[in-house]
C-alpha positions in Angstrom: 0.0 0.0 0.0 1.1 3.5 -0.7 1.7 5.8 2.3 -1.3 8.0 1.3 -3.7 5.0 1.3 -2.5 4.0 4.8 -3.2 7.5 6.1 -6.6 7.6 4.5 -7.6 4.4 6.2 -7.1 6.1 9.6 -9.4 9.0 8.8 -12.9 9.2 10.3 -16.0 9.1 8.0 -16.5 12.8 8.7 -13.0 13.7 7.6 -13.2 11.6 4.5 -16.6 13.3 3.6 -15.2 16.7 4.5 -12.2 16.2 2.1 -14.5 14.8 -0.6 -16.7 17.9 -0.5 -13.8 20.3 -0.4 -12.3 18.6 -3.5 -15.6 18.7 -5.3 -16.1 22.4 -4.4 -12.6 23.2 -5.7 -13.3 21.3 -8.9 -16.6 23.1 -9.5 -14.9 26.4 -8.8 -12.3 25.7 -11.5 -15.0 25.3 -14.1 -17.0 28.3 -12.8 -20.0 26.3 -11.5 -20.2 28.4 -8.4 -23.7 27.2 -7.2 -22.5 23.6 -7.2 -19.2 24.6 -5.5 -21.1 26.5 -2.9 -23.3 23.5 -2.2 -20.2 21.3 -1.7 -18.5 23.8 0.6 -21.8 24.0 2.6 -21.7 20.2 2.9 -18.1 20.3 4.0 -19.2 22.7 6.8 -21.7 20.1 8.0 -18.8 17.6 8.5 -16.5 20.2 9.9 -18.5 23.1 11.4 -16.8 26.4 11.7 -14.0 25.5 9.4 -12.4 28.8 8.2 -11.4 27.4 4.8 -14.9 26.1 3.9 -16.5 29.3 5.3 -14.2 31.5 3.2 -14.8 29.5 0.1 -18.6 29.4 0.7 -18.6 33.2 1.0 -16.5 33.6 -2.1 -18.9 31.5 -4.1 -21.8 33.6 -2.8 -20.1 36.7 -3.9 -19.4 35.3 -7.4 -23.0 34.1 -7.7 -24.2 37.6 -6.8 -21.9 39.2 -9.4 -23.0 36.7 -12.1 -26.7 37.4 -11.3 -26.0 41.1 -11.6 -24.4 40.6 -15.0 -27.5 38.6 -16.2 -29.9 41.3 -15.0 -27.9 43.9 -16.9 -27.7 41.9 -20.1 -31.2 40.5 -20.1 -33.0 43.7 -21.2 -30.7 44.0 -24.2 -31.4 40.4 -25.2 -35.2 41.0 -25.0 -34.8 44.2 -27.0 -32.8 42.3 -29.7 -35.4 39.5 -29.9 -38.2 42.1 -30.2 -36.4 43.9 -32.9 -35.8 40.6 -34.9 -39.5 39.7 -34.5 -40.6 43.2 -35.6 -38.3 43.2 -38.7 -39.7 39.8 -39.7 -43.3 40.9 -39.7 
């Protein structure tokens, strides 16, 4: 067995699940799926309450989701106007 495998055998279920959700959160963040990342950091906090790393990452995801939502709300009227213009020109 590799040394890492031996170390993982000694981990509690909570620690294994905490690490699993942290890794998934990190992976989702890399591909900019911030809602899924936030959900995984939230799950990590259930296994390790008060963890500063998970709390920070959870807050960062919330901030990015807020920024993305703001961008959508700014762009959406232009998209609707463009669709209306295309429909009007095709009548």
